[in-house]
N, CA, C and O atoms as a printed pandas DataFrame, in Angstrom:
     atom_number atom_name residue_name chain_id  residue_number  x_coord  y_coord  z_coord
0              1         N          UNK        A               1   65.721  166.475  125.586
1              2        CA          UNK        A               1   66.170  166.019  124.000
2              3         C          UNK        A               1   66.835  166.499  123.808
3              4         O          UNK        A               1   66.328  167.611  123.954
4              5         N          UNK        A               2   68.508  166.789  123.325
5              6        CA          UNK        A               2   68.621  167.486  122.974
6              7         C          UNK        A               2   68.482  167.573  121.232
7              8         O          UNK        A               2   67.700  166.768  120.727
8              9         N          UNK        A               3   69.179  168.473  120.364
9             10        CA          UNK        A               3   69.553  168.925  118.981
10            11         C          UNK        A               3   69.075  167.925  117.788
11            12         O          UNK        A               3   68.388  168.012  116.770
12            13         N          UNK        A               4   69.807  166.940  118.467
13            14        CA          UNK        A               4   69.682  166.264  116.970
14            15         C          UNK        A               4   68.414  165.381  117.283
15            16         O          UNK        A               4   67.427  165.135  116.589
16            17         N          UNK        A               5   68.741  165.014  118.466
17            18        CA          UNK        A               5   67.663  164.453  118.875
18            19         C          UNK        A               5   65.417  164.557  118.216
19            20         O          UNK        A               5   64.468  163.851  117.872
20            21         N          UNK        A               6   65.777  165.777  118.430
21            22        CA          UNK        A               6   64.603  166.591  117.608
22            23         C          UNK        A               6   64.576  166.667  116.069
23            24         O          UNK        A               6   63.578  166.619  115.350
24            25         N          UNK        A               7   65.639  166.774  115.767
25            26        CA          UNK        A               7   66.022  166.836  114.201
26            27         C          UNK        A               7   65.507  165.519  114.276
27            28         O          UNK        A               7   64.277  165.557  114.260
28            29         N          UNK        A               8   66.131  163.936  114.379
29            30        CA          UNK        A               8   65.842  162.849  114.336
30            31         C          UNK        A               8   63.978  162.714  114.562
31            32         O          UNK        A               8   63.349  162.235  113.619
32            33         N          UNK        A               9   63.539  162.965  115.283
33            34        CA          UNK        A               9   62.696  162.816  115.730
34            35         C          UNK        A               9   61.609  163.665  114.346
35            36         O          UNK        A               9   60.735  162.886  113.966
36            37         N          UNK        A              10   61.582  164.611  113.849
37            38        CA          UNK        A              10   60.997  165.882  112.538
38            39         C          UNK        A              10   61.139  164.682  111.671
39            40         O          UNK        A              10   60.085  164.162  111.304
40            41         N          UNK        A              11   62.305  164.129  111.264
41            42        CA          UNK        A              11   62.705  163.391  110.431
42            43         C          UNK        A              11   61.899  162.180  110.332
43            44         O          UNK        A              11   61.311  161.878  109.293
44            45         N          UNK        A              12   61.868  161.590  111.234
45            46        CA          UNK        A              12   61.595  160.137  111.245
46            47         C          UNK        A              12   59.871  160.473  110.851
47            48         O          UNK        A              12   59.011  159.658  110.518
48            49         N          UNK        A              13   59.796  161.395  110.960
49            50        CA          UNK        A              13   57.862  162.347  111.339
50            51         C          UNK        A              13   57.224  162.229  109.630
51            52         O          UNK        A              13   56.345  161.426  109.315
52            53         N          UNK        A              14   57.811  163.102  108.764
53            54        CA          UNK        A              14   58.402  163.304  107.649
54            55         C          UNK        A              14   57.985  162.078  106.880
55            56         O          UNK        A              14   56.970  161.735  106.273
56            57         N          UNK        A              15   58.978  161.635  107.099
57            58        CA          UNK        A              15   59.646  160.045  106.584
58            59         C          UNK        A              15   58.288  158.927  106.199
59            60         O          UNK        A              15   57.989  158.355  105.151
60            61         N          UNK        A              16   57.736  158.932  107.406
61            62        CA          UNK        A              16   56.045  158.235  108.285
62            63         C          UNK        A              16   55.373  158.911  107.240
63            64         O          UNK        A              16   54.618  158.175  106.605
64            65         N          UNK        A              17   55.433  160.415  106.769
65            66        CA          UNK        A              17   54.536  160.821  105.503
66            67         C          UNK        A              17   54.457  160.451  104.498
67            68         O          UNK        A              17   53.613  160.416  103.603
68            69         N          UNK        A              18   56.048  159.956  104.772
69            70        CA          UNK        A              18   55.988  160.032  102.872
70            71         C          UNK        A              18   56.627  161.641  102.932
71            72         O          UNK        A              18   56.080  162.022  101.897
72            73         N          UNK        A              19   57.216  162.573  103.296
73            74        CA          UNK        A              19   57.973  163.533  102.655
74            75         C          UNK        A              19   58.799  163.768  103.012
75            76         O          UNK        A              19   59.044  164.561  103.922
76            77         N          UNK        A              20   59.792  162.861  102.121
77            78        CA          UNK        A              20   61.627  162.067  101.695
78            79         C          UNK        A              20   62.115  163.367  101.313
79            80         O          UNK        A              20   63.340  163.249  101.304
80            81         N          UNK        A              21   61.650  165.145  100.829
81            82        CA          UNK        A              21   61.913  165.798  100.842
82            83         C          UNK        A              21   63.310  166.201  101.761
83            84         O          UNK        A              21   64.540  166.206  101.729
84            85         N          UNK        A              22   61.653  166.662  102.929
85            86        CA          UNK        A              22   61.702  167.324  104.142
86            87         C          UNK        A              22   62.653  166.273  105.098
87            88         O          UNK        A              22   63.780  166.552  105.506
88            89         N          UNK        A              23   61.909  164.975  105.357
89            90        CA          UNK        A              23   62.607  164.433  106.010
90            91         C          UNK        A              23   64.420  164.115  105.987
91            92         O          UNK        A              23   65.080  163.870  106.997
92            93         N          UNK        A              24   64.953  164.195  104.607
93            94        CA          UNK        A              24   65.732  164.114  104.440
94            95         C          UNK        A              24   66.856  165.891  105.541
95            96         O          UNK        A              24   67.446  166.020  106.614
96            97         N          UNK        A              25   66.541  166.731  104.409
97            98        CA          UNK        A              25   66.826  168.073  105.029
98            99         C          UNK        A              25   66.987  167.760  106.315
99           100         O          UNK        A              25   68.078  167.978  106.843
100          101         N          UNK        A              26   65.732  167.089  107.176
101          102        CA          UNK        A              26   66.507  167.172  108.736
102          103         C          UNK        A              26   66.871  166.016  108.469
103          104         O          UNK        A              26   66.444  165.937  107.317
104          105         N          UNK        A              27   67.495  164.749  108.741
105          106        CA          UNK        A              27   68.452  164.017  108.885
106          107         C          UNK        A              27   70.287  165.169  108.941
107          108         O          UNK        A              27   71.287  165.452  109.602
108          109         N          UNK        A              28   69.556  165.376  107.703
109          110        CA          UNK        A              28   71.101  166.311  106.926
110          111         C          UNK        A              28   71.738  167.603  108.053
111          112         O          UNK        A              28   72.944  167.778  108.229
112          113         N          UNK        A              29   71.054  168.115  108.478
113          114        CA          UNK        A              29   71.087  169.085  109.825
114          115         C          UNK        A              29   71.974  168.532  110.884
115          116         O          UNK        A              29   72.923  168.981  111.528
116          117         N          UNK        A              30   70.873  166.583  110.807
117          118        CA          UNK        A              30   71.390  166.417  112.525
118          119         C          UNK        A              30   72.766  165.602  112.323
119          120         O          UNK        A              30   73.280  164.994  113.262
120          121         N          UNK        A              31   73.499  165.640  110.629
121          122        CA          UNK        A              31   74.585  164.784  110.661
122          123         C          UNK        A              31   75.885  165.761  110.457
123          124         O          UNK        A              31   77.042  165.408  110.229
124          125         N          UNK        A              32   75.302  167.265  110.621
125          126        CA          UNK        A              32   75.909  168.606  110.497
126          127         C          UNK        A              32   75.836  168.421  111.797
127          128         O          UNK        A              32   74.786  167.778  111.811
128          129         N          UNK        A              33   76.127  168.489  112.813
129          130        CA          UNK        A              33   75.754  168.223  114.083
130          131         C          UNK        A              33   76.816  166.701  114.840
131          132         O          UNK        A              33   77.625  166.748  115.767
132          133         N          UNK        A              34   76.463  165.723  114.156
133          134        CA          UNK        A              34   78.037  164.208  114.113
134          135         C          UNK        A              34   77.373  163.847  113.134
135          136         O          UNK        A              34   76.249  163.690  112.658
136          137         N          UNK        A              35   78.570  163.758  112.974
137          138        CA          UNK        A              35   78.485  162.835  111.744
138          139         C          UNK        A              35   79.634  161.129  112.071
139          140         O          UNK        A              35   80.227  160.490  111.202
140          141         N          UNK        A              36   79.597  160.874  113.391
141          142        CA          UNK        A              36   79.761  159.783  113.305
142          143         C          UNK        A              36   78.321  158.980  114.545
143          144         O          UNK        A              36   78.358  158.165  115.467
144          145         N          UNK        A              37   77.534  159.559  114.062
145          146        CA          UNK        A              37   76.492  157.986  114.220
146          147         C          UNK        A              37   76.193  157.518  113.471
147          148         O          UNK        A              37   76.020  157.974  112.340
148          149         N          UNK        A              38   76.017  156.381  113.864
149          150        CA          UNK        A              38   75.671  155.030  113.011
150          151         C          UNK        A              38   73.932  155.209  112.394
151          152         O          UNK        A              38   73.299  154.545  111.573
152          153         N          UNK        A              39   73.699  155.982  112.923
153          154        CA          UNK        A              39   71.542  155.549  113.563
154          155         C          UNK        A              39   70.983  156.527  111.915
155          156         O          UNK        A              39   70.203  156.281  110.996
156          157         N          UNK        A              40   72.494  158.394  112.501
157          158        CA          UNK        A              40   72.020  159.079  111.598
158          159         C          UNK        A              40   72.336  159.141  110.136
159          160         O          UNK        A              40   71.942  160.081  109.445
160          161         N          UNK        A              41   73.397  157.650  109.417
161          162        CA          UNK        A              41   73.349  158.205  107.904
162          163         C          UNK        A              41   72.375  156.594  107.977
163          164         O          UNK        A              41   71.621  156.593  107.004
164          165         N          UNK        A              42   72.252  155.704  108.554
165          166        CA          UNK        A              42   71.105  154.872  108.681
166          167         C          UNK        A              42   69.450  155.475  107.668
167          168         O          UNK        A              42   68.967  155.224  106.564
168          169         N          UNK        A              43   69.048  156.441  108.979
169          170        CA          UNK        A              43   67.431  157.256  108.135
170          171         C          UNK        A              43   68.207  158.310  106.854
171          172         O          UNK        A              43   67.449  158.763  105.996
172          173         N          UNK        A              44   69.463  158.601  106.790
173          174        CA          UNK        A              44   69.939  159.511  105.745
174          175         C          UNK        A              44   69.502  157.949  104.679
175          176         O          UNK        A              44   68.355  157.547  104.484
176          177         N          UNK        A              45   70.777  157.321  104.138
177          178        CA          UNK        A              45   69.863  155.969  103.545
178          179         C          UNK        A              45   69.048  156.083  103.703
179          180         O          UNK        A              45   68.874  157.241  103.323
180          181         N          UNK        A              46   67.751  155.579  104.204
181          182        CA          UNK        A              46   66.124  155.120  103.927
182          183         C          UNK        A              46   66.302  156.087  103.675
183          184         O          UNK        A              46   67.380  156.153  103.085
184          185         N          UNK        A              47   65.631  157.440  103.818
185          186        CA          UNK        A              47   65.145  158.951  103.197
186          187         C          UNK        A              47   65.673  158.291  101.645
187          188         O          UNK        A              47   64.925  157.397  101.249
188          189         N          UNK        A              48   66.697  158.568  100.846
189          190        CA          UNK        A              48   67.186  158.946   99.431
190          191         C          UNK        A              48   66.822  157.484   98.760
191          192         O          UNK        A              48   66.615  157.487   97.546
192          193         N          UNK        A              49   66.752  156.534   99.303
193          194        CA          UNK        A              49   66.826  154.894   98.983
194          195         C          UNK        A              49   64.829  155.189   98.530
195          196         O          UNK        A              49   64.204  154.888   97.513
196          197         N          UNK        A              50   64.516  155.675   99.437
197          198        CA          UNK        A              50   62.881  156.088   99.240
198          199         C          UNK        A              50   62.984  157.184   98.481
199          200         O          UNK        A              50   61.819  157.571   98.391
200          201         N          UNK        A              51   63.596  157.850   97.937
201          202        CA          UNK        A              51   63.654  159.202   97.043
202          203         C          UNK        A              51   63.870  158.362   95.174
203          204         O          UNK        A              51   63.686  158.795   94.037
204          205         N          UNK        A              52   64.304  157.120   95.702
205          206        CA          UNK        A              52   65.195  156.291   94.520
206          207         C          UNK        A              52   66.725  157.010   94.173
207          208         O          UNK        A              52   67.290  156.560   93.176
208          209         N          UNK        A              53   67.051  157.518   94.531
209          210        CA          UNK        A              53   68.498  157.843   94.877
210          211         C          UNK        A              53   69.218  156.381   95.618
211          212         O          UNK        A              53   69.070  156.285   96.836
212          213         N          UNK        A              54   70.005  155.235   94.873
213          214        CA          UNK        A              54   70.258  154.332   95.265
214          215         C          UNK        A              54   71.257  153.880   95.243
215          216         O          UNK        A              54   71.533  152.690   95.395
216          217         N          UNK        A              55   72.453  155.374   94.915
217          218        CA          UNK        A              55   73.846  155.424   95.361
218          219         C          UNK        A              55   74.083  155.842   96.238
219          220         O          UNK        A              55   74.759  155.287   97.105
220          221         N          UNK        A              56   73.621  156.923   96.305
221          222        CA          UNK        A              56   73.471  158.005   97.752
222          223         C          UNK        A              56   73.149  157.074   98.744
223          224         O          UNK        A              56   73.752  156.719   99.756
224          225         N          UNK        A              57   72.085  156.750   98.256
225          226        CA          UNK        A              57   71.723  155.727   99.653
226          227         C          UNK        A              57   73.036  154.616   99.942
227          228         O          UNK        A              57   73.658  154.656  101.004
228          229         N          UNK        A              58   73.313  153.770   99.008
229          230        CA          UNK        A              58   74.686  152.427   99.227
230          231         C          UNK        A              58   75.880  153.182  100.079
231          232         O          UNK        A              58   76.450  152.619  101.014
232          233         N          UNK        A              59   76.163  154.398   99.688
233          234        CA          UNK        A              59   77.007  155.217  100.227
234          235         C          UNK        A              59   76.744  155.793  101.498
235          236         O          UNK        A              59   77.639  155.855  102.341
236          237         N          UNK        A              60   75.592  156.224  101.715
237          238        CA          UNK        A              60   75.229  156.496  103.712
238          239         C          UNK        A              60   74.759  154.517  104.604
239          240         O          UNK        A              60   74.599  154.259  105.797
240          241         N          UNK        A              61   74.697  153.720  103.583
241          242        CA          UNK        A              61   74.946  152.682  104.421
242          243         C          UNK        A              61   76.173  152.215  104.733
243          244         O          UNK        A              61   76.243  151.751  105.872
244          245         N          UNK        A              62   77.167  152.185  104.089
245          246        CA          UNK        A              62   77.720  151.629  104.303
246          247         C          UNK        A              62   78.880  153.096  105.442
247          248         O          UNK        A              62   79.562  152.764  106.411
248          249         N          UNK        A              63   78.775  154.450  104.965
249          250        CA          UNK        A              63   79.330  154.800  105.573
250          251         C          UNK        A              63   78.794  154.961  107.731
251          252         O          UNK        A              63   79.299  155.449  108.743
252          253         N          UNK        A              64   77.316  154.064  107.291
253          254        CA          UNK        A              64   77.031  154.031  109.144
254          255         C          UNK        A              64   77.995  152.072  109.393
255          256         O          UNK        A              64   78.855  151.982  110.268
256          257         N          UNK        A              65   77.746  151.193  108.784
257          258        CA          UNK        A              65   78.853  149.806  108.538
258          259         C          UNK        A              65   79.758  150.656  108.987
259          260         O          UNK        A              65   79.758  151.150  110.114
260          261         N          UNK        A              66   80.726  150.894  107.934
261          262        CA          UNK        A              66   81.895  151.838  108.529
262          263         C          UNK        A              66   82.872  151.731  109.995
263          264         O          UNK        A              66   83.863  151.282  110.570
264          265         N          UNK        A              67   81.128  152.913  110.030
265          266        CA          UNK        A              67   81.397  153.803  111.849
266          267         C          UNK        A              67   80.885  152.529  112.773
267          268         O          UNK        A              67   81.401  152.596  113.888
268          269         N          UNK        A              68   79.996  151.364  112.613
269          270        CA          UNK        A              68   79.620  150.739  113.562
270          271         C          UNK        A              68   79.142  149.498  112.735
271          272         O          UNK        A              68   78.394  149.795  111.803
272          273         N          UNK        A              69   79.459  147.992  112.907
273          274        CA          UNK        A              69   79.390  147.241  111.618
274          275         C          UNK        A              69   78.532  145.810  112.366
275          276         O          UNK        A              69   78.326  144.631  112.078
276          277         N          UNK        A              70   78.101  147.106  113.869
277          278        CA          UNK        A              70   77.059  146.155  113.693
278          279         C          UNK        A              70   76.184  144.551  113.378
279          280         O          UNK        A              70   76.173  143.341  113.606
280          281         N          UNK        A              71   75.703  145.374  112.873
281          282        CA          UNK        A              71   74.614  143.798  111.328
282          283         C          UNK        A              71   75.784  143.566  110.629
283          284         O          UNK        A              71   75.427  144.212  109.644
284          285         N          UNK        A              72   76.945  143.155  110.310
285          286        CA          UNK        A              72   78.265  142.801  109.813
286          287         C          UNK        A              72   77.511  141.148  109.527
287          288         O          UNK        A              72   76.880  140.722  108.560
288          289         N          UNK        A              73   77.996  140.357  111.124
289          290        CA          UNK        A              73   78.398  139.319  111.439
290          291         C          UNK        A              73   76.540  138.287  111.743
291          292         O          UNK        A              73   76.363  137.069  111.776
292          293         N          UNK        A              74   75.607  139.312  111.890
293          294        CA          UNK        A              74   74.073  138.880  112.640
294          295         C          UNK        A              74   73.672  137.840  111.676
295          296         O          UNK        A              74   74.087  137.573  110.548
296          297         N          UNK        A              75   72.813  137.355  112.371
297          298        CA          UNK        A              75   72.687  135.882  111.197
298          299         C          UNK        A              75   70.663  135.959  110.770
299          300         O          UNK        A              75   70.161  135.133  110.008
């Protein structure tokens, strides 16, 4: 397991436990290592949305879609 996987795993665990500030820290650390991973931006967006930081969350979701528009045409 590489460093990013470890950070994401820890972040997801905190997210599931409702510890959003802690989760955000892990996702931000992962993004420092790889800014081109759309899943990391998505996790950060989900966490920010959980914190009520909706504008920042939308920015993260948009960044994820810019990198990989995989969901744009799904039905």
